[in-house]
MDTraj code that builds the backbone (N, CA, C; nanometers):
import mdtraj as md
import numpy as np

residues = "MET GLN TYR ALA ASP ILE VAL ILE ALA ILE ALA GLY ALA LEU VAL LEU ALA TRP LEU ALA ASP LEU LEU THR GLY ARG ARG GLY LEU PHE ALA THR SER LEU VAL SER ALA VAL GLY ALA ILE ALA GLY TRP PHE LEU ALA VAL ARG VAL PHE ALA VAL ALA THR MET ASP GLN SER GLN TRP ILE TRP ILE GLY TRP CYS MET ALA GLY SER ILE LEU ALA LEU GLY ALA TYR PHE LEU PHE ARG ASN LYS ARG".split()
xyz = np.array([
    [11.2009, 9.1816, 9.6154],
    [11.0489, 9.1209, 9.5839],
    [10.9095, 9.2555, 9.4700],
    [10.8590, 9.2009, 9.4329],
    [10.7691, 9.2623, 9.3256],
    [10.6654, 9.2893, 9.3880],
    [10.6183, 9.1951, 9.4625],
    [10.4815, 9.1978, 9.5303],
    [10.4752, 9.1932, 9.6729],
    [10.5798, 9.2583, 9.7254],
    [10.5897, 9.2396, 9.8665],
    [10.5042, 9.3946, 9.9491],
    [10.4253, 9.4728, 9.8814],
    [10.3662, 9.5743, 9.9417],
    [10.2119, 9.4601, 9.9500],
    [10.2162, 9.4169, 9.8527],
    [10.0323, 9.3354, 9.8285],
    [10.0791, 9.2427, 9.9493],
    [10.1596, 9.2034, 9.9658],
    [10.2011, 9.0468, 10.1064],
    [10.1617, 9.1491, 10.2058],
    [10.2632, 9.2520, 10.2107],
    [10.2533, 9.3431, 10.3765],
    [10.0756, 9.3763, 10.3772],
    [10.0133, 9.4215, 10.2826],
    [9.8951, 9.4669, 10.2716],
    [9.7405, 9.3359, 10.3533],
    [9.7928, 9.2149, 10.2656],
    [9.7142, 9.1093, 10.2969],
    [9.7834, 9.0407, 10.4605],
    [9.9182, 9.0332, 10.4703],
    [9.9308, 9.0335, 10.5860],
    [9.8957, 9.1070, 10.7134],
    [9.8863, 9.2476, 10.7122],
    [9.7894, 9.3364, 10.8036],
    [9.7077, 9.2784, 10.8219],
    [9.5885, 9.3192, 10.7034],
    [9.4663, 9.2971, 10.7466],
    [9.4419, 9.1094, 10.8124],
    [9.4926, 9.0229, 10.7947],
    [9.5216, 8.9036, 10.8711],
    [9.5042, 8.9375, 11.0027],
    [9.6392, 8.9876, 11.0356],
    [9.6597, 9.0551, 11.1581],
    [9.5850, 9.1398, 11.2743],
    [9.5225, 9.2378, 11.1977],
    [9.4336, 9.2985, 11.2753],
    [9.2825, 9.2129, 11.2641],
    [9.2486, 9.1207, 11.2078],
    [9.1399, 9.0245, 11.2203],
    [9.1414, 8.9414, 11.3092],
    [9.2943, 8.8937, 11.3214],
    [9.3241, 8.8409, 11.4186],
    [9.3340, 8.8905, 11.5617],
    [9.3619, 9.0021, 11.5568],
    [9.3714, 9.0817, 11.7007],
    [9.2141, 9.1432, 11.7350],
    [9.1750, 9.1829, 11.6443],
    [8.9951, 9.1931, 11.6668],
    [8.9394, 9.0907, 11.7486],
    [8.9625, 8.9529, 11.6921],
    [8.9027, 8.8234, 11.7151],
    [8.9940, 8.7843, 11.8612],
    [9.1209, 8.8210, 11.8839],
    [9.1157, 8.7828, 12.0149],
    [9.1264, 8.8860, 12.1057],
    [9.0655, 9.0028, 12.0874],
    [8.9888, 9.1180, 12.1780],
    [8.8816, 9.0981, 12.1826],
    [8.7905, 9.0469, 12.0945],
    [8.6620, 9.0388, 12.1402],
    [8.6162, 8.9056, 12.1926],
    [8.7226, 8.8208, 12.2238],
    [8.6705, 8.7056, 12.2840],
    [8.6386, 8.5929, 12.1955],
    [8.6918, 8.5701, 12.0954],
    [8.6844, 8.4623, 12.0234],
    [8.5965, 8.3847, 11.9653],
    [8.5227, 8.5239, 11.8588],
    [8.3808, 8.4784, 11.8103],
    [8.3814, 8.3558, 11.6884],
    [8.5037, 8.4134, 11.6308],
    [8.5480, 8.3407, 11.4951],
    [8.6436, 8.4206, 11.4168],
    [8.7362, 8.3274, 11.3911],
    [8.8216, 8.4261, 11.3117],
    [8.8162, 8.4393, 11.1539],
    [8.6986, 8.3313, 11.1198],
    [8.7027, 8.3512, 10.9310],
    [8.6167, 8.4614, 10.9151],
    [8.5271, 8.4864, 11.0059],
    [8.4159, 8.6275, 10.9682],
    [8.4830, 8.7713, 11.0246],
    [8.6178, 8.7543, 11.1247],
    [8.6705, 8.8355, 11.1138],
    [8.7777, 8.8839, 11.0016],
    [8.7990, 8.7941, 10.9389],
    [8.9065, 8.7649, 10.8171],
    [8.8266, 8.8185, 10.7018],
    [8.7589, 8.7584, 10.7076],
    [8.6334, 8.8134, 10.5925],
    [8.5792, 8.9673, 10.6108],
    [8.5339, 9.0098, 10.7195],
    [8.5159, 9.1474, 10.7331],
    [8.6399, 9.2548, 10.7126],
    [8.7625, 9.2204, 10.7568],
    [8.8793, 9.2704, 10.7444],
    [8.9048, 9.2704, 10.5912],
    [8.9126, 9.2010, 10.5396],
    [8.9549, 9.1678, 10.4049],
    [8.8390, 9.2334, 10.3150],
    [8.7618, 9.2472, 10.3413],
    [8.6335, 9.3422, 10.2448],
    [8.6829, 9.4815, 10.2846],
    [8.7110, 9.4968, 10.4154],
    [8.7145, 9.6313, 10.4513],
    [8.8643, 9.7027, 10.3879],
    [8.9601, 9.5984, 10.3789],
    [9.0739, 9.6299, 10.3296],
    [9.0633, 9.6569, 10.1629],
    [8.9621, 9.5678, 10.0919],
    [8.9933, 9.5898, 9.9825],
    [8.8870, 9.7348, 9.9303],
    [8.7937, 9.7824, 10.0175],
    [8.7160, 9.9443, 9.9828],
    [8.8179, 10.0321, 10.0463],
    [8.9298, 10.0037, 10.1308],
    [8.9904, 10.1157, 10.1481],
    [9.1309, 10.0967, 9.9962],
    [9.1657, 10.0345, 9.9621],
    [9.2675, 10.0455, 9.8751],
    [9.1650, 10.0550, 9.6959],
    [9.0393, 10.0319, 9.6819],
    [8.9589, 10.0948, 9.6097],
    [8.9273, 10.2493, 9.6265],
    [8.9252, 10.3100, 9.7768],
    [8.9129, 10.4478, 9.7710],
    [9.0558, 10.5432, 9.7271],
    [9.1452, 10.4663, 9.7789],
    [9.2658, 10.5256, 9.7762],
    [9.3215, 10.5356, 9.6300],
    [9.3141, 10.3938, 9.5717],
    [9.3593, 10.3906, 9.4109],
    [9.2561, 10.4574, 9.2854],
    [9.1274, 10.4186, 9.3451],
    [9.0364, 10.4412, 9.2308],
    [8.9415, 10.5859, 9.2874],
    [8.9197, 10.5628, 9.3672],
    [8.8083, 10.7035, 9.3664],
    [8.8914, 10.8296, 9.3863],
    [8.9708, 10.8305, 9.5289],
    [9.0824, 10.9460, 9.5132],
    [9.1924, 10.9878, 9.4587],
    [9.2310, 10.8668, 9.4085],
    [9.3592, 10.8587, 9.3579],
    [9.4718, 10.9358, 9.4222],
    [9.4688, 10.9284, 9.5635],
    [9.5827, 10.9659, 9.6273],
    [9.7258, 10.8729, 9.5935],
    [9.6932, 10.7703, 9.5740],
    [9.8176, 10.6403, 9.5403],
    [9.7757, 10.5540, 9.4456],
    [9.8926, 10.5494, 9.3519],
    [9.9151, 10.4343, 9.2855],
    [9.9393, 10.2978, 9.3161],
    [9.9573, 10.1585, 9.2378],
    [10.0092, 10.0593, 9.2603],
    [10.1246, 10.0106, 9.2382],
    [10.2387, 10.1783, 9.2150],
    [10.3569, 10.1681, 9.1695],
    [10.4368, 10.0847, 9.2900],
    [10.6011, 10.1002, 9.2727],
    [10.6606, 10.0003, 9.3886],
    [10.6926, 10.1391, 9.4935],
    [10.7132, 10.2588, 9.4393],
    [10.7593, 10.3403, 9.5493],
    [10.6274, 10.4107, 9.6401],
    [10.4937, 10.3576, 9.5751],
    [10.4122, 10.4098, 9.6515],
    [10.3060, 10.3281, 9.7594],
    [10.3556, 10.3565, 9.8964],
    [10.3100, 10.2719, 10.0111],
    [10.1963, 10.3479, 10.0674],
    [10.1353, 10.4425, 10.0146],
    [10.0233, 10.5137, 10.0955],
    [9.9021, 10.4343, 10.1260],
    [9.8492, 10.3684, 9.9787],
    [9.7515, 10.2508, 9.9641],
    [9.7446, 10.1566, 10.1070],
    [9.8486, 10.1198, 10.1063],
    [9.8754, 10.0161, 10.2571],
    [9.7763, 10.0764, 10.3751],
    [9.8377, 10.1873, 10.4118],
    [9.7486, 10.2899, 10.5088],
    [9.6428, 10.2840, 10.4591],
    [9.5627, 10.3086, 10.3752],
    [9.4639, 10.3393, 10.3205],
    [9.3662, 10.1921, 10.3511],
    [9.4305, 10.0789, 10.3062],
    [9.3767, 9.9393, 10.3511],
    [9.3608, 9.9200, 10.4801],
    [9.4385, 9.9790, 10.5598],
    [9.4768, 9.9283, 10.7098],
    [9.3386, 10.0069, 10.7759],
    [9.3207, 10.1275, 10.7530],
    [9.2093, 10.2176, 10.8143],
    [9.1019, 10.1719, 10.7564],
    [9.1011, 10.1140, 10.6203],
    [8.9259, 10.0437, 10.5807],
    [8.9021, 9.9423, 10.6426],
    [9.0649, 9.8453, 10.6821],
    [8.9767, 9.7226, 10.7700],
    [8.9360, 9.7583, 10.9135],
    [9.0402, 9.8558, 10.9869],
    [8.9574, 9.8810, 11.1176],
    [8.8277, 9.9531, 11.0786],
    [8.8081, 10.0437, 11.0128],
    [8.6661, 10.0985, 11.0287],
    [8.5576, 9.9392, 10.9768],
    [8.5998, 9.8680, 10.8833],
    [8.4983, 9.7804, 10.8436],
    [8.4936, 9.6770, 10.9826],
    [8.5861, 9.6448, 11.0677],
    [8.6237, 9.5733, 11.1732],
    [8.5184, 9.6285, 11.3237],
    [8.5079, 9.7627, 11.2707],
    [8.4641, 9.8521, 11.4119],
    [8.3390, 9.8567, 11.3942],
    [8.2457, 9.8738, 11.2691],
    [8.1392, 9.8379, 11.1874],
    [8.0977, 9.7161, 11.2334],
    [8.1625, 9.6277, 11.2130],
    [8.1346, 9.4652, 11.2388],
    [8.0933, 9.4093, 11.3934],
    [8.1492, 9.4770, 11.4833],
    [8.1681, 9.4289, 11.5926],
    [8.0370, 9.5430, 11.6855],
    [8.0513, 9.6574, 11.5961],
    [7.9454, 9.7418, 11.6773],
    [7.7980, 9.7000, 11.6414],
    [7.7823, 9.6572, 11.5294],
    [7.6245, 9.6197, 11.4772],
    [7.5986, 9.4728, 11.4716],
    [7.7213, 9.4111, 11.5078],
    [7.6609, 9.2279, 11.4737],
    [7.5319, 9.1928, 11.5863],
    [7.5101, 9.1156, 11.5278],
    [7.3996, 9.0320, 11.6542],
    [7.4571, 8.9564, 11.7573],
    [7.3967, 9.0055, 11.8320],
    [7.4513, 8.9737, 11.9575],
    [7.3056, 8.9000, 12.0299],
    [7.3483, 8.7348, 12.0768],
    [7.2425, 8.6644, 12.1046],
    [7.2848, 8.6305, 12.2653],
])
top = md.Topology()
chain = top.add_chain()
for i, resn in enumerate(residues, 1):
    res = top.add_residue(resn, chain, resSeq=i)
    for name in ("N", "CA", "C"):
        top.add_atom(name, md.element.get_by_symbol(name[0]), res)
traj = md.Trajectory(xyz[None], top)
């Protein structure tokens, strides 16, 4: 599969969003999925374009870790700073 790494990154971001939503009391899967996806894209951008620690080649999977780290940081910030009613 040519795009297995991209599929794994998307699935990882969705799993992290689902786990965050599950652990925090089911506030809304769409919102956590959106935050997780934006964080994953930011992690990819930092790894590939800003710091150039990885490329999108078949042999480099480092950027997936950066995507997951960005997703975790974004979800953490989302639940830390969201408006609680």
